[in-house]
C-alpha positions, 0 to 999 in steps of 0.5 A: 538355659537362655533359650528356655528363658527366651522361650518362656518369655515369648510364650508368656508374651504371646499368651498375654497378647492373646488374652488382651486381644480377647478382652478387646474383642469382647469389649468391642462386641459389647459396645456394638451390641449396646449401640444396636440396642440404643439405635433400636430404642431410638427407632421405637421412640420415633415410630410410636408418635408418628403412628399415633399422630396419623391415626389421630388425624383420621379421627379428627377428620371424622369429628369435624364432619360430626360423623356417627362413626367417630365413637367406633373410631375412638374404640378402634384407636383405644385398642391400638393404644392399649397394644402400643402402651403395654407392649411396644417397649418389649423387644418382641411380641407375639406375631398374632398381636401384631396382626391384630394391630394391623386389622384394627388399623385397617378397620380404622382406615375403612371408617374414614375412606370414601366408597370409591376405595376398594380395600382387600385384606387377606390373612392366611396361616397360624401366627401364634407360634412366632414373635416379631418386634412390635409395630414393625409392619404397621409403617408398610401398611400405613404407606399403602394408605398414604399413597393409595387413596383418592378423594375423587378417583376410584382406587384399590388397595390390596394387603396380603399377609401369610405365614408358611414354613416359618417364612412371613410374607407381606404384600401390599398393592395400591394405585399411586396418587399425588401425596398432598401432605409434605413434611420432613416426617413423611416416610420416617416410619417406613424408613425406620422399619427398614432399618429395624429389619436390617438390625433384627433380621440381617440376611433373613429378610428381603424387600422388593418394591415395584414403583412405576408411577401408577402402581406401587407393590411392596413384597416383604419376606422374613425368615422368622427362625 
């Protein structure tokens, strides 16, 4: 009888410990999920103002020059802002909307670029079946213009975007020039996008960067499913 009672006590204690362990594990997972969501929200809040600030700078430059392209630039920006204000708080958006945002951004950059900048944007594939976190890709595109434009030297920028068998591929290539703008906020969008990739696509993305002081190449691949 003593052995039976001891066995029951042991089994009861084991079951109670297992139940407590499961509760602790479930609680830890919930805390981690909340932490990741909080971090993603924080990254969203940093990326949006940074992106808008740089875009407004471009239009401000056009206005100072009293350029006839200012009105067109404002229209491009309104399209970007509509996308940002309506969709940026969503966890994911249709990938083709993100691609359209990139196209608008590149067109806006074209307006302000000097004729000595050769710009090529190639988009291949059907993006309509996929989703992606909003404004995840823009900082990589923005980085290309930050480093790859010059007011007096000829330069070239190439942006290639494609989708193939559920794999998204972005490749940017640009010459490197001295960046005149130095601030603590410089590069924050780029670093945040890298962090968001780590959070949303763990072990499902790869970034390869080649930087030889003259040429900068970024190669990003994301497995979307």
